PyMOL CGO cylinders between C-alpha atoms (Angstrom):
from pymol import cmd
from pymol.cgo import CYLINDER

trace = [
    CYLINDER, 18.06, -84.97, 38.77, 15.63, -83.21, 36.44, 0.3, 1, 1, 1, 1, 1, 1,
    CYLINDER, 15.63, -83.21, 36.44, 16.24, -80.20, 34.47, 0.3, 1, 1, 1, 1, 1, 1,
    CYLINDER, 16.24, -80.20, 34.47, 13.66, -77.15, 34.55, 0.3, 1, 1, 1, 1, 1, 1,
    CYLINDER, 13.66, -77.15, 34.55, 12.52, -75.90, 31.52, 0.3, 1, 1, 1, 1, 1, 1,
    CYLINDER, 12.52, -75.90, 31.52, 13.12, -72.05, 31.03, 0.3, 1, 1, 1, 1, 1, 1,
    CYLINDER, 13.12, -72.05, 31.03, 10.33, -70.50, 28.67, 0.3, 1, 1, 1, 1, 1, 1,
    CYLINDER, 10.33, -70.50, 28.67, 11.50, -67.05, 27.41, 0.3, 1, 1, 1, 1, 1, 1,
    CYLINDER, 11.50, -67.05, 27.41, 8.50, -64.88, 26.26, 0.3, 1, 1, 1, 1, 1, 1,
    CYLINDER, 8.50, -64.88, 26.26, 8.95, -61.81, 24.02, 0.3, 1, 1, 1, 1, 1, 1,
    CYLINDER, 8.95, -61.81, 24.02, 7.88, -58.45, 26.33, 0.3, 1, 1, 1, 1, 1, 1,
    CYLINDER, 7.88, -58.45, 26.33, 5.66, -56.00, 24.11, 0.3, 1, 1, 1, 1, 1, 1,
    CYLINDER, 5.66, -56.00, 24.11, 6.89, -52.68, 24.21, 0.3, 1, 1, 1, 1, 1, 1,
    CYLINDER, 6.89, -52.68, 24.21, 3.77, -50.37, 25.29, 0.3, 1, 1, 1, 1, 1, 1,
    CYLINDER, 3.77, -50.37, 25.29, 4.30, -46.75, 24.96, 0.3, 1, 1, 1, 1, 1, 1,
    CYLINDER, 4.30, -46.75, 24.96, 2.46, -43.52, 25.89, 0.3, 1, 1, 1, 1, 1, 1,
    CYLINDER, 2.46, -43.52, 25.89, 2.47, -40.78, 23.55, 0.3, 1, 1, 1, 1, 1, 1,
    CYLINDER, 2.47, -40.78, 23.55, 2.79, -38.00, 25.94, 0.3, 1, 1, 1, 1, 1, 1,
    CYLINDER, 2.79, -38.00, 25.94, 2.20, -34.23, 24.42, 0.3, 1, 1, 1, 1, 1, 1,
    CYLINDER, 2.20, -34.23, 24.42, 4.63, -31.22, 24.87, 0.3, 1, 1, 1, 1, 1, 1,
    CYLINDER, 4.63, -31.22, 24.87, 2.96, -29.17, 27.58, 0.3, 1, 1, 1, 1, 1, 1,
    CYLINDER, 2.96, -29.17, 27.58, 4.61, -25.99, 26.46, 0.3, 1, 1, 1, 1, 1, 1,
    CYLINDER, 4.61, -25.99, 26.46, 3.78, -26.69, 22.98, 0.3, 1, 1, 1, 1, 1, 1,
    CYLINDER, 3.78, -26.69, 22.98, 0.25, -28.00, 23.58, 0.3, 1, 1, 1, 1, 1, 1,
    CYLINDER, 0.25, -28.00, 23.58, -0.11, -24.50, 25.61, 0.3, 1, 1, 1, 1, 1, 1,
    CYLINDER, -0.11, -24.50, 25.61, 1.65, -22.29, 23.31, 0.3, 1, 1, 1, 1, 1, 1,
    CYLINDER, 1.65, -22.29, 23.31, 4.05, -20.87, 25.87, 0.3, 1, 1, 1, 1, 1, 1,
    CYLINDER, 4.05, -20.87, 25.87, 7.72, -20.89, 26.78, 0.3, 1, 1, 1, 1, 1, 1,
    CYLINDER, 7.72, -20.89, 26.78, 9.41, -21.99, 30.02, 0.3, 1, 1, 1, 1, 1, 1,
    CYLINDER, 9.41, -21.99, 30.02, 10.20, -18.87, 32.53, 0.3, 1, 1, 1, 1, 1, 1,
    CYLINDER, 10.20, -18.87, 32.53, 12.26, -18.79, 35.57, 0.3, 1, 1, 1, 1, 1, 1,
    CYLINDER, 12.26, -18.79, 35.57, 9.71, -16.44, 37.22, 0.3, 1, 1, 1, 1, 1, 1,
    CYLINDER, 9.71, -16.44, 37.22, 6.76, -19.02, 37.30, 0.3, 1, 1, 1, 1, 1, 1,
    CYLINDER, 6.76, -19.02, 37.30, 8.49, -21.63, 40.17, 0.3, 1, 1, 1, 1, 1, 1,
    CYLINDER, 8.49, -21.63, 40.17, 4.85, -23.15, 40.93, 0.3, 1, 1, 1, 1, 1, 1,
    CYLINDER, 4.85, -23.15, 40.93, 4.73, -24.16, 37.28, 0.3, 1, 1, 1, 1, 1, 1,
    CYLINDER, 4.73, -24.16, 37.28, 8.78, -25.32, 36.97, 0.3, 1, 1, 1, 1, 1, 1,
    CYLINDER, 8.78, -25.32, 36.97, 8.25, -27.46, 40.01, 0.3, 1, 1, 1, 1, 1, 1,
    CYLINDER, 8.25, -27.46, 40.01, 5.55, -29.68, 38.08, 0.3, 1, 1, 1, 1, 1, 1,
    CYLINDER, 5.55, -29.68, 38.08, 8.82, -30.96, 36.16, 0.3, 1, 1, 1, 1, 1, 1,
    CYLINDER, 8.82, -30.96, 36.16, 10.66, -31.56, 39.11, 0.3, 1, 1, 1, 1, 1, 1,
    CYLINDER, 10.66, -31.56, 39.11, 10.90, -34.97, 41.51, 0.3, 1, 1, 1, 1, 1, 1,
    CYLINDER, 10.90, -34.97, 41.51, 10.57, -34.68, 45.12, 0.3, 1, 1, 1, 1, 1, 1,
    CYLINDER, 10.57, -34.68, 45.12, 14.15, -34.19, 45.68, 0.3, 1, 1, 1, 1, 1, 1,
    CYLINDER, 14.15, -34.19, 45.68, 14.56, -30.92, 43.40, 0.3, 1, 1, 1, 1, 1, 1,
    CYLINDER, 14.56, -30.92, 43.40, 15.83, -32.92, 40.47, 0.3, 1, 1, 1, 1, 1, 1,
    CYLINDER, 15.83, -32.92, 40.47, 14.92, -32.29, 36.84, 0.3, 1, 1, 1, 1, 1, 1,
    CYLINDER, 14.92, -32.29, 36.84, 12.64, -34.95, 35.26, 0.3, 1, 1, 1, 1, 1, 1,
    CYLINDER, 12.64, -34.95, 35.26, 14.42, -36.75, 32.11, 0.3, 1, 1, 1, 1, 1, 1,
    CYLINDER, 14.42, -36.75, 32.11, 11.98, -36.44, 28.79, 0.3, 1, 1, 1, 1, 1, 1,
    CYLINDER, 11.98, -36.44, 28.79, 10.58, -39.66, 29.01, 0.3, 1, 1, 1, 1, 1, 1,
    CYLINDER, 10.58, -39.66, 29.01, 8.87, -38.40, 31.75, 0.3, 1, 1, 1, 1, 1, 1,
    CYLINDER, 8.87, -38.40, 31.75, 8.13, -34.99, 31.00, 0.3, 1, 1, 1, 1, 1, 1,
    CYLINDER, 8.13, -34.99, 31.00, 6.84, -35.72, 27.77, 0.3, 1, 1, 1, 1, 1, 1,
    CYLINDER, 6.84, -35.72, 27.77, 8.68, -32.30, 26.13, 0.3, 1, 1, 1, 1, 1, 1,
    CYLINDER, 8.68, -32.30, 26.13, 10.30, -32.23, 23.03, 0.3, 1, 1, 1, 1, 1, 1,
    CYLINDER, 10.30, -32.23, 23.03, 14.13, -32.10, 22.97, 0.3, 1, 1, 1, 1, 1, 1,
    CYLINDER, 14.13, -32.10, 22.97, 14.10, -27.90, 22.68, 0.3, 1, 1, 1, 1, 1, 1,
    CYLINDER, 14.10, -27.90, 22.68, 11.68, -27.26, 25.23, 0.3, 1, 1, 1, 1, 1, 1,
    CYLINDER, 11.68, -27.26, 25.23, 13.59, -29.92, 27.64, 0.3, 1, 1, 1, 1, 1, 1,
    CYLINDER, 13.59, -29.92, 27.64, 17.09, -27.86, 27.00, 0.3, 1, 1, 1, 1, 1, 1,
    CYLINDER, 17.09, -27.86, 27.00, 14.83, -24.69, 27.48, 0.3, 1, 1, 1, 1, 1, 1,
    CYLINDER, 14.83, -24.69, 27.48, 13.24, -25.85, 30.90, 0.3, 1, 1, 1, 1, 1, 1,
    CYLINDER, 13.24, -25.85, 30.90, 16.43, -27.15, 32.39, 0.3, 1, 1, 1, 1, 1, 1,
    CYLINDER, 16.43, -27.15, 32.39, 18.00, -23.59, 31.60, 0.3, 1, 1, 1, 1, 1, 1,
    CYLINDER, 18.00, -23.59, 31.60, 15.22, -21.85, 33.20, 0.3, 1, 1, 1, 1, 1, 1,
    CYLINDER, 15.22, -21.85, 33.20, 14.90, -24.50, 36.42, 0.3, 1, 1, 1, 1, 1, 1,
    CYLINDER, 14.90, -24.50, 36.42, 18.73, -23.51, 36.36, 0.3, 1, 1, 1, 1, 1, 1,
    CYLINDER, 18.73, -23.51, 36.36, 18.29, -19.71, 36.45, 0.3, 1, 1, 1, 1, 1, 1,
    CYLINDER, 18.29, -19.71, 36.45, 15.70, -20.13, 38.99, 0.3, 1, 1, 1, 1, 1, 1,
    CYLINDER, 15.70, -20.13, 38.99, 18.03, -21.46, 41.21, 0.3, 1, 1, 1, 1, 1, 1,
    CYLINDER, 18.03, -21.46, 41.21, 20.33, -19.53, 41.01, 0.3, 1, 1, 1, 1, 1, 1,
    CYLINDER, 20.33, -19.53, 41.01, 18.12, -16.62, 41.68, 0.3, 1, 1, 1, 1, 1, 1,
    CYLINDER, 18.12, -16.62, 41.68, 16.68, -18.79, 45.02, 0.3, 1, 1, 1, 1, 1, 1,
    CYLINDER, 16.68, -18.79, 45.02, 13.24, -18.97, 43.61, 0.3, 1, 1, 1, 1, 1, 1,
    CYLINDER, 13.24, -18.97, 43.61, 13.61, -22.79, 43.93, 0.3, 1, 1, 1, 1, 1, 1,
    CYLINDER, 13.61, -22.79, 43.93, 16.15, -24.50, 46.10, 0.3, 1, 1, 1, 1, 1, 1,
    CYLINDER, 16.15, -24.50, 46.10, 18.65, -26.74, 44.68, 0.3, 1, 1, 1, 1, 1, 1,
    CYLINDER, 18.65, -26.74, 44.68, 17.90, -29.81, 47.33, 0.3, 1, 1, 1, 1, 1, 1,
    CYLINDER, 17.90, -29.81, 47.33, 15.23, -30.38, 49.44, 0.3, 1, 1, 1, 1, 1, 1,
    CYLINDER, 15.23, -30.38, 49.44, 16.24, -31.49, 53.38, 0.3, 1, 1, 1, 1, 1, 1,
    CYLINDER, 16.24, -31.49, 53.38, 14.97, -35.12, 53.49, 0.3, 1, 1, 1, 1, 1, 1,
    CYLINDER, 14.97, -35.12, 53.49, 12.98, -35.77, 56.63, 0.3, 1, 1, 1, 1, 1, 1,
]
cmd.load_cgo(trace, "trace")
């Protein structure tokens, strides 16, 4: 019986630096701009996390609050029906 030699390699973490969309354009998220808000949502209607959007913590909280307002006022659907 021969033993297999396992070589473990360290993975280098690659970080992409994303800019905060709202800070860059000097804007604040608004529930009336539903087209803009949908850019920060998945295909299924979920709010994307900060790691995917690149927003600051402050703007991510504002964004989620405005998305929830838009959902409540029926500008954006809560869920999308699967096809």
